[in-house]
Every structure is written in C-alpha cells, then in structure tokens.
PDB file of the backbone (N, CA, C, O) and the ligand in Angstrom, with CONECT records:
HET     ZN  A 101       1
ATOM      1  N   UNK A   1      12.903 -45.527  28.398  1.00  0.00           N
ATOM      2  CA  UNK A   1      12.657 -44.712  29.596  1.00  0.00           C
ATOM      3  C   UNK A   1      13.900 -44.748  30.484  1.00  0.00           C
ATOM      4  O   UNK A   1      14.380 -45.825  30.838  1.00  0.00           O
ATOM      5  N   UNK A   2      14.414 -43.591  30.839  1.00  0.00           N
ATOM      6  CA  UNK A   2      15.586 -43.572  31.719  1.00  0.00           C
ATOM      7  C   UNK A   2      15.252 -44.128  33.101  1.00  0.00           C
ATOM      8  O   UNK A   2      14.111 -44.062  33.558  1.00  0.00           O
ATOM      9  N   UNK A   3      16.242 -44.659  33.731  1.00  0.00           N
ATOM     10  CA  UNK A   3      16.153 -45.170  35.100  1.00  0.00           C
ATOM     11  C   UNK A   3      15.228 -46.370  35.225  1.00  0.00           C
ATOM     12  O   UNK A   3      14.887 -46.766  36.340  1.00  0.00           O
ATOM     13  N   UNK A   4      14.808 -46.965  34.093  1.00  0.00           N
ATOM     14  CA  UNK A   4      13.944 -48.147  34.158  1.00  0.00           C
ATOM     15  C   UNK A   4      12.647 -47.891  34.916  1.00  0.00           C
ATOM     16  O   UNK A   4      12.089 -48.797  35.534  1.00  0.00           O
ATOM     17  N   UNK A   5      12.176 -46.657  34.864  1.00  0.00           N
ATOM     18  CA  UNK A   5      10.902 -46.357  35.522  1.00  0.00           C
ATOM     19  C   UNK A   5       9.794 -46.406  34.484  1.00  0.00           C
ATOM     20  O   UNK A   5       9.965 -45.917  33.368  1.00  0.00           O
ATOM     21  N   UNK A   6       8.680 -46.983  34.839  1.00  0.00           N
ATOM     22  CA  UNK A   6       7.592 -47.113  33.886  1.00  0.00           C
ATOM     23  C   UNK A   6       6.850 -45.785  33.749  1.00  0.00           C
ATOM     24  O   UNK A   6       6.781 -44.985  34.681  1.00  0.00           O
ATOM     25  N   UNK A   7       6.301 -45.581  32.552  1.00  0.00           N
ATOM     26  CA  UNK A   7       5.516 -44.367  32.342  1.00  0.00           C
ATOM     27  C   UNK A   7       4.293 -44.352  33.247  1.00  0.00           C
ATOM     28  O   UNK A   7       3.832 -43.294  33.676  1.00  0.00           O
ATOM     29  N   UNK A   8       3.772 -45.552  33.533  1.00  0.00           N
ATOM     30  CA  UNK A   8       2.617 -45.617  34.422  1.00  0.00           C
ATOM     31  C   UNK A   8       2.980 -45.093  35.811  1.00  0.00           C
ATOM     32  O   UNK A   8       2.220 -44.355  36.437  1.00  0.00           O
ATOM     33  N   UNK A   9       4.162 -45.497  36.273  1.00  0.00           N
ATOM     34  CA  UNK A   9       4.591 -45.036  37.591  1.00  0.00           C
ATOM     35  C   UNK A   9       4.804 -43.526  37.584  1.00  0.00           C
ATOM     36  O   UNK A   9       4.359 -42.820  38.489  1.00  0.00           O
ATOM     37  N   UNK A  10       5.491 -43.042  36.548  1.00  0.00           N
ATOM     38  CA  UNK A  10       5.781 -41.615  36.496  1.00  0.00           C
ATOM     39  C   UNK A  10       4.506 -40.785  36.395  1.00  0.00           C
ATOM     40  O   UNK A  10       4.467 -39.641  36.847  1.00  0.00           O
ATOM     41  N   UNK A  11       3.469 -41.361  35.804  1.00  0.00           N
ATOM     42  CA  UNK A  11       2.211 -40.630  35.675  1.00  0.00           C
ATOM     43  C   UNK A  11       1.525 -40.478  37.026  1.00  0.00           C
ATOM     44  O   UNK A  11       0.723 -39.567  37.228  1.00  0.00           O
ATOM     45  N   UNK A  12       1.851 -41.384  37.951  1.00  0.00           N
ATOM     46  CA  UNK A  12       1.163 -41.412  39.245  1.00  0.00           C
ATOM     47  C   UNK A  12       1.882 -40.575  40.287  1.00  0.00           C
ATOM     48  O   UNK A  12       1.259 -39.831  41.045  1.00  0.00           O
ATOM     49  N   UNK A  13       3.221 -40.707  40.315  1.00  0.00           N
ATOM     50  CA  UNK A  13       3.955 -40.119  41.430  1.00  0.00           C
ATOM     51  C   UNK A  13       4.145 -38.615  41.254  1.00  0.00           C
ATOM     52  O   UNK A  13       4.318 -38.124  40.139  1.00  0.00           O
ATOM     53  N   UNK A  14       4.111 -37.909  42.349  1.00  0.00           N
ATOM     54  CA  UNK A  14       4.360 -36.470  42.372  1.00  0.00           C
ATOM     55  C   UNK A  14       5.292 -36.173  43.538  1.00  0.00           C
ATOM     56  O   UNK A  14       5.536 -37.023  44.394  1.00  0.00           O
ATOM     57  N   UNK A  15       5.802 -34.958  43.551  1.00  0.00           N
ATOM     58  CA  UNK A  15       6.658 -34.524  44.640  1.00  0.00           C
ATOM     59  C   UNK A  15       5.875 -34.575  45.958  1.00  0.00           C
ATOM     60  O   UNK A  15       4.803 -33.977  46.052  1.00  0.00           O
ATOM     61  N   UNK A  16       6.384 -35.270  46.970  1.00  0.00           N
ATOM     62  CA  UNK A  16       5.673 -35.326  48.249  1.00  0.00           C
ATOM     63  C   UNK A  16       5.680 -33.997  49.004  1.00  0.00           C
ATOM     64  O   UNK A  16       4.916 -33.808  49.951  1.00  0.00           O
ATOM     65  N   UNK A  17       6.545 -33.086  48.577  1.00  0.00           N
ATOM     66  CA  UNK A  17       6.640 -31.802  49.265  1.00  0.00           C
ATOM     67  C   UNK A  17       5.651 -30.787  48.698  1.00  0.00           C
ATOM     68  O   UNK A  17       4.949 -30.111  49.450  1.00  0.00           O
ATOM     69  N   UNK A  18       5.598 -30.683  47.364  1.00  0.00           N
ATOM     70  CA  UNK A  18       4.757 -29.643  46.750  1.00  0.00           C
ATOM     71  C   UNK A  18       3.777 -30.201  45.722  1.00  0.00           C
ATOM     72  O   UNK A  18       2.989 -29.450  45.148  1.00  0.00           O
ATOM     73  N   UNK A  19       3.822 -31.534  45.482  1.00  0.00           N
ATOM     74  CA  UNK A  19       2.934 -32.186  44.522  1.00  0.00           C
ATOM     75  C   UNK A  19       3.202 -31.754  43.082  1.00  0.00           C
ATOM     76  O   UNK A  19       2.314 -31.824  42.233  1.00  0.00           O
ATOM     77  N   UNK A  20       4.432 -31.307  42.812  1.00  0.00           N
ATOM     78  CA  UNK A  20       4.817 -30.962  41.445  1.00  0.00           C
ATOM     79  C   UNK A  20       5.169 -32.203  40.650  1.00  0.00           C
ATOM     80  O   UNK A  20       5.334 -33.289  41.207  1.00  0.00           O
ATOM     81  N   UNK A  21       5.283 -32.028  39.331  1.00  0.00           N
ATOM     82  CA  UNK A  21       5.653 -33.138  38.448  1.00  0.00           C
ATOM     83  C   UNK A  21       7.113 -33.520  38.663  1.00  0.00           C
ATOM     84  O   UNK A  21       7.969 -32.664  38.888  1.00  0.00           O
ATOM     85  N   UNK A  22       7.377 -34.820  38.589  1.00  0.00           N
ATOM     86  CA  UNK A  22       8.744 -35.327  38.733  1.00  0.00           C
ATOM     87  C   UNK A  22       9.260 -35.789  37.378  1.00  0.00           C
ATOM     88  O   UNK A  22       8.567 -36.492  36.642  1.00  0.00           O
ATOM     89  N   UNK A  23      10.493 -35.383  37.056  1.00  0.00           N
ATOM     90  CA  UNK A  23      11.116 -35.747  35.787  1.00  0.00           C
ATOM     91  C   UNK A  23      12.371 -36.564  36.075  1.00  0.00           C
ATOM     92  O   UNK A  23      13.215 -36.137  36.863  1.00  0.00           O
ATOM     93  N   UNK A  24      12.509 -37.749  35.439  1.00  0.00           N
ATOM     94  CA  UNK A  24      13.694 -38.573  35.680  1.00  0.00           C
ATOM     95  C   UNK A  24      14.934 -37.969  35.037  1.00  0.00           C
ATOM     96  O   UNK A  24      14.905 -37.570  33.873  1.00  0.00           O
ATOM     97  N   UNK A  25      16.013 -37.903  35.790  1.00  0.00           N
ATOM     98  CA  UNK A  25      17.291 -37.386  35.304  1.00  0.00           C
ATOM     99  C   UNK A  25      18.369 -38.417  35.621  1.00  0.00           C
ATOM    100  O   UNK A  25      18.548 -38.809  36.774  1.00  0.00           O
ATOM    101  N   UNK A  26      19.092 -38.857  34.574  1.00  0.00           N
ATOM    102  CA  UNK A  26      20.175 -39.817  34.785  1.00  0.00           C
ATOM    103  C   UNK A  26      21.406 -39.056  35.250  1.00  0.00           C
ATOM    104  O   UNK A  26      21.889 -38.158  34.561  1.00  0.00           O
ATOM    105  N   UNK A  27      21.907 -39.421  36.419  1.00  0.00           N
ATOM    106  CA  UNK A  27      23.066 -38.708  36.965  1.00  0.00           C
ATOM    107  C   UNK A  27      24.367 -39.442  36.701  1.00  0.00           C
ATOM    108  O   UNK A  27      25.433 -38.827  36.733  1.00  0.00           O
ATOM    109  N   UNK A  28      24.307 -40.753  36.440  1.00  0.00           N
ATOM    110  CA  UNK A  28      25.511 -41.525  36.166  1.00  0.00           C
ATOM    111  C   UNK A  28      25.221 -42.558  35.085  1.00  0.00           C
ATOM    112  O   UNK A  28      24.755 -43.657  35.387  1.00  0.00           O
ATOM    113  N   UNK A  29      25.491 -42.217  33.831  1.00  0.00           N
ATOM    114  CA  UNK A  29      25.179 -43.136  32.724  1.00  0.00           C
ATOM    115  C   UNK A  29      25.884 -44.480  32.853  1.00  0.00           C
ATOM    116  O   UNK A  29      25.401 -45.481  32.323  1.00  0.00           O
ATOM    117  N   UNK A  30      27.018 -44.517  33.547  1.00  0.00           N
ATOM    118  CA  UNK A  30      27.762 -45.769  33.684  1.00  0.00           C
ATOM    119  C   UNK A  30      26.991 -46.789  34.500  1.00  0.00           C
ATOM    120  O   UNK A  30      27.021 -47.984  34.206  1.00  0.00           O
ATOM    121  N   UNK A  31      26.309 -46.321  35.514  1.00  0.00           N
ATOM    122  CA  UNK A  31      25.587 -47.234  36.393  1.00  0.00           C
ATOM    123  C   UNK A  31      24.083 -47.158  36.198  1.00  0.00           C
ATOM    124  O   UNK A  31      23.345 -48.000  36.711  1.00  0.00           O
ATOM    125  N   UNK A  32      23.619 -46.143  35.451  1.00  0.00           N
ATOM    126  CA  UNK A  32      22.181 -45.965  35.282  1.00  0.00           C
ATOM    127  C   UNK A  32      21.533 -45.323  36.483  1.00  0.00           C
ATOM    128  O   UNK A  32      20.307 -45.281  36.588  1.00  0.00           O
ATOM    129  N   UNK A  33      22.357 -44.817  37.398  1.00  0.00           N
ATOM    130  CA  UNK A  33      21.804 -44.158  38.579  1.00  0.00           C
ATOM    131  C   UNK A  33      21.157 -42.837  38.182  1.00  0.00           C
ATOM    132  O   UNK A  33      21.528 -42.220  37.184  1.00  0.00           O
ATOM    133  N   UNK A  34      20.200 -42.424  38.969  1.00  0.00           N
ATOM    134  CA  UNK A  34      19.538 -41.180  38.625  1.00  0.00           C
ATOM    135  C   UNK A  34      18.699 -40.637  39.754  1.00  0.00           C
ATOM    136  O   UNK A  34      18.693 -41.144  40.875  1.00  0.00           O
ATOM    137  N   UNK A  35      17.991 -39.582  39.406  1.00  0.00           N
ATOM    138  CA  UNK A  35      17.149 -38.901  40.380  1.00  0.00           C
ATOM    139  C   UNK A  35      15.834 -38.532  39.707  1.00  0.00           C
ATOM    140  O   UNK A  35      15.729 -38.500  38.481  1.00  0.00           O
ATOM    141  N   UNK A  36      14.854 -38.261  40.523  1.00  0.00           N
ATOM    142  CA  UNK A  36      13.614 -37.677  40.033  1.00  0.00           C
ATOM    143  C   UNK A  36      13.583 -36.232  40.518  1.00  0.00           C
ATOM    144  O   UNK A  36      13.581 -35.968  41.721  1.00  0.00           O
ATOM    145  N   UNK A  37      13.560 -35.304  39.568  1.00  0.00           N
ATOM    146  CA  UNK A  37      13.657 -33.892  39.908  1.00  0.00           C
ATOM    147  C   UNK A  37      12.282 -33.251  39.805  1.00  0.00           C
ATOM    148  O   UNK A  37      11.599 -33.361  38.787  1.00  0.00           O
ATOM    149  N   UNK A  38      11.892 -32.578  40.881  1.00  0.00           N
ATOM    150  CA  UNK A  38      10.615 -31.871  40.901  1.00  0.00           C
ATOM    151  C   UNK A  38      10.706 -30.614  40.054  1.00  0.00           C
ATOM    152  O   UNK A  38      11.635 -29.819  40.202  1.00  0.00           O
ATOM    153  N   UNK A  39       9.730 -30.438  39.159  1.00  0.00           N
ATOM    154  CA  UNK A  39       9.739 -29.286  38.279  1.00  0.00           C
ATOM    155  C   UNK A  39       9.215 -28.025  38.960  1.00  0.00           C
ATOM    156  O   UNK A  39       9.295 -26.933  38.397  1.00  0.00           O
ATOM    157  N   UNK A  40       8.685 -28.174  40.156  1.00  0.00           N
ATOM    158  CA  UNK A  40       8.152 -27.012  40.860  1.00  0.00           C
ATOM    159  C   UNK A  40       9.128 -26.477  41.907  1.00  0.00           C
ATOM    160  O   UNK A  40       9.489 -25.301  41.884  1.00  0.00           O
ATOM    161  N   UNK A  41       9.553 -27.349  42.825  1.00  0.00           N
ATOM    162  CA  UNK A  41      10.409 -26.871  43.913  1.00  0.00           C
ATOM    163  C   UNK A  41      11.870 -27.229  43.704  1.00  0.00           C
ATOM    164  O   UNK A  41      12.734 -26.693  44.397  1.00  0.00           O
ATOM    165  N   UNK A  42      12.174 -28.137  42.752  1.00  0.00           N
ATOM    166  CA  UNK A  42      13.556 -28.447  42.427  1.00  0.00           C
ATOM    167  C   UNK A  42      14.190 -29.520  43.269  1.00  0.00           C
ATOM    168  O   UNK A  42      15.345 -29.871  43.027  1.00  0.00           O
ATOM    169  N   UNK A  43      13.488 -30.063  44.254  1.00  0.00           N
ATOM    170  CA  UNK A  43      14.048 -31.154  45.037  1.00  0.00           C
ATOM    171  C   UNK A  43      14.321 -32.352  44.134  1.00  0.00           C
ATOM    172  O   UNK A  43      13.539 -32.652  43.232  1.00  0.00           O
ATOM    173  N   UNK A  44      15.449 -33.040  44.387  1.00  0.00           N
ATOM    174  CA  UNK A  44      15.834 -34.203  43.590  1.00  0.00           C
ATOM    175  C   UNK A  44      15.789 -35.437  44.464  1.00  0.00           C
ATOM    176  O   UNK A  44      16.531 -35.545  45.440  1.00  0.00           O
ATOM    177  N   UNK A  45      14.914 -36.372  44.112  1.00  0.00           N
ATOM    178  CA  UNK A  45      14.730 -37.590  44.893  1.00  0.00           C
ATOM    179  C   UNK A  45      15.567 -38.721  44.301  1.00  0.00           C
ATOM    180  O   UNK A  45      15.563 -38.920  43.086  1.00  0.00           O
ATOM    181  N   UNK A  46      16.281 -39.460  45.142  1.00  0.00           N
ATOM    182  CA  UNK A  46      17.113 -40.548  44.625  1.00  0.00           C
ATOM    183  C   UNK A  46      16.266 -41.710  44.104  1.00  0.00           C
ATOM    184  O   UNK A  46      15.139 -41.928  44.551  1.00  0.00           O
ATOM    185  N   UNK A  47      16.832 -42.443  43.157  1.00  0.00           N
ATOM    186  CA  UNK A  47      16.229 -43.686  42.679  1.00  0.00           C
ATOM    187  C   UNK A  47      17.217 -44.797  42.996  1.00  0.00           C
ATOM    188  O   UNK A  47      18.346 -44.800  42.505  1.00  0.00           O
ATOM    189  N   UNK A  48      16.782 -45.739  43.821  1.00  0.00           N
ATOM    190  CA  UNK A  48      17.667 -46.823  44.241  1.00  0.00           C
ATOM    191  C   UNK A  48      17.098 -48.156  43.781  1.00  0.00           C
ATOM    192  O   UNK A  48      15.966 -48.508  44.113  1.00  0.00           O
ATOM    193  N   UNK A  49      17.905 -48.903  43.005  1.00  0.00           N
ATOM    194  CA  UNK A  49      17.457 -50.194  42.473  1.00  0.00           C
ATOM    195  C   UNK A  49      16.140 -50.044  41.731  1.00  0.00           C
ATOM    196  O   UNK A  49      15.236 -50.870  41.855  1.00  0.00           O
ATOM    197  N   UNK A  50      16.053 -48.967  40.954  1.00  0.00           N
ATOM    198  CA  UNK A  50      14.883 -48.664  40.128  1.00  0.00           C
ATOM    199  C   UNK A  50      13.647 -48.305  40.958  1.00  0.00           C
ATOM    200  O   UNK A  50      12.535 -48.266  40.430  1.00  0.00           O
ATOM    201  N   UNK A  51      13.836 -48.048  42.236  1.00  0.00           N
ATOM    202  CA  UNK A  51      12.716 -47.665  43.087  1.00  0.00           C
ATOM    203  C   UNK A  51      12.888 -46.205  43.508  1.00  0.00           C
ATOM    204  O   UNK A  51      13.875 -45.872  44.165  1.00  0.00           O
ATOM    205  N   UNK A  52      11.956 -45.337  43.147  1.00  0.00           N
ATOM    206  CA  UNK A  52      12.065 -43.937  43.591  1.00  0.00           C
ATOM    207  C   UNK A  52      11.889 -43.832  45.106  1.00  0.00           C
ATOM    208  O   UNK A  52      10.986 -44.440  45.680  1.00  0.00           O
ATOM    209  N   UNK A  53      12.758 -43.060  45.738  1.00  0.00           N
ATOM    210  CA  UNK A  53      12.664 -42.832  47.179  1.00  0.00           C
ATOM    211  C   UNK A  53      12.047 -41.445  47.364  1.00  0.00           C
ATOM    212  O   UNK A  53      12.736 -40.426  47.355  1.00  0.00           O
ATOM    213  N   UNK A  54      10.729 -41.445  47.530  1.00  0.00           N
ATOM    214  CA  UNK A  54      10.014 -40.168  47.581  1.00  0.00           C
ATOM    215  C   UNK A  54       9.867 -39.704  49.024  1.00  0.00           C
ATOM    216  O   UNK A  54       8.766 -39.626  49.568  1.00  0.00           O
ATOM    217  N   UNK A  55      11.002 -39.403  49.618  1.00  0.00           N
ATOM    218  CA  UNK A  55      11.037 -38.900  50.988  1.00  0.00           C
ATOM    219  C   UNK A  55      11.760 -37.557  50.983  1.00  0.00           C
ATOM    220  O   UNK A  55      12.874 -37.440  50.472  1.00  0.00           O
ATOM    221  N   UNK A  56      11.117 -36.557  51.556  1.00  0.00           N
ATOM    222  CA  UNK A  56      11.731 -35.227  51.575  1.00  0.00           C
ATOM    223  C   UNK A  56      13.069 -35.268  52.311  1.00  0.00           C
ATOM    224  O   UNK A  56      14.011 -34.565  51.946  1.00  0.00           O
ATOM    225  N   UNK A  57      13.138 -36.105  53.358  1.00  0.00           N
ATOM    226  CA  UNK A  57      14.391 -36.210  54.128  1.00  0.00           C
ATOM    227  C   UNK A  57      15.537 -36.771  53.297  1.00  0.00           C
ATOM    228  O   UNK A  57      16.702 -36.498  53.585  1.00  0.00           O
ATOM    229  N   UNK A  58      15.213 -37.563  52.252  1.00  0.00           N
ATOM    230  CA  UNK A  58      16.239 -38.186  51.419  1.00  0.00           C
ATOM    231  C   UNK A  58      16.554 -37.334  50.189  1.00  0.00           C
ATOM    232  O   UNK A  58      17.523 -37.610  49.482  1.00  0.00           O
ATOM    233  N   UNK A  59      15.762 -36.320  49.931  1.00  0.00           N
ATOM    234  CA  UNK A  59      15.915 -35.550  48.702  1.00  0.00           C
ATOM    235  C   UNK A  59      17.098 -34.585  48.781  1.00  0.00           C
ATOM    236  O   UNK A  59      17.487 -34.117  49.851  1.00  0.00           O
ATOM    237  N   UNK A  60      17.652 -34.312  47.599  1.00  0.00           N
ATOM    238  CA  UNK A  60      18.740 -33.360  47.494  1.00  0.00           C
ATOM    239  C   UNK A  60      18.141 -31.993  47.196  1.00  0.00           C
ATOM    240  O   UNK A  60      17.333 -31.835  46.280  1.00  0.00           O
ATOM    241  N   UNK A  61      18.555 -31.008  47.990  1.00  0.00           N
ATOM    242  CA  UNK A  61      18.051 -29.658  47.778  1.00  0.00           C
ATOM    243  C   UNK A  61      18.738 -29.017  46.567  1.00  0.00           C
ATOM    244  O   UNK A  61      19.924 -29.253  46.335  1.00  0.00           O
ATOM    245  N   UNK A  62      18.011 -28.218  45.803  1.00  0.00           N
ATOM    246  CA  UNK A  62      18.651 -27.522  44.683  1.00  0.00           C
ATOM    247  C   UNK A  62      19.649 -26.497  45.194  1.00  0.00           C
ATOM    248  O   UNK A  62      19.501 -25.970  46.296  1.00  0.00           O
ATOM    249  N   UNK A  63      20.659 -26.219  44.392  1.00  0.00           N
ATOM    250  CA  UNK A  63      21.677 -25.252  44.775  1.00  0.00           C
ATOM    251  C   UNK A  63      21.117 -23.841  44.733  1.00  0.00           C
ATOM    252  O   UNK A  63      21.833 -22.884  45.026  1.00  0.00           O
TER     253      UNK A  63
HETATM  254 ZN    ZN A 101       8.383 -30.274  44.695  1.00  0.00          ZN2+
END
C-alpha cells in the first residue's frame, strides 16, 4: 500500500469537502511523501508522517 496507509483507513475516510473517494498518490518516491486525491472534486490532501491531513484549508486545489 502506498504511503503506508492501511486499507482499513482508506475504506473509512472520504473527502471532507464532497465526500468523494480518496485515492493515495505518491508524489515523491524518494521520501515516500504523497497525497490523497479526491476522485470527485480533485482536491489533494497532504499525508504527513503517514497521517492524512483531511482539512480543506490544507488541500491542494486541482489545476
Ligand atoms: Zn472531494
């Protein structure tokens, strides 16, 4: 599992903005850093120290 996130966790969490499914995306293979990308609205939430930061204020807006 990328980003060291458990499948159990991924099954539970949803986008706090639109409640869409979140998919883990590795953004830096060297460090294992990544984001959780909403499949509905496209917001990308950071993952810090293997903890998803599900805050709209912290999310990266899609281009
Ligand atoms: Zn969303």
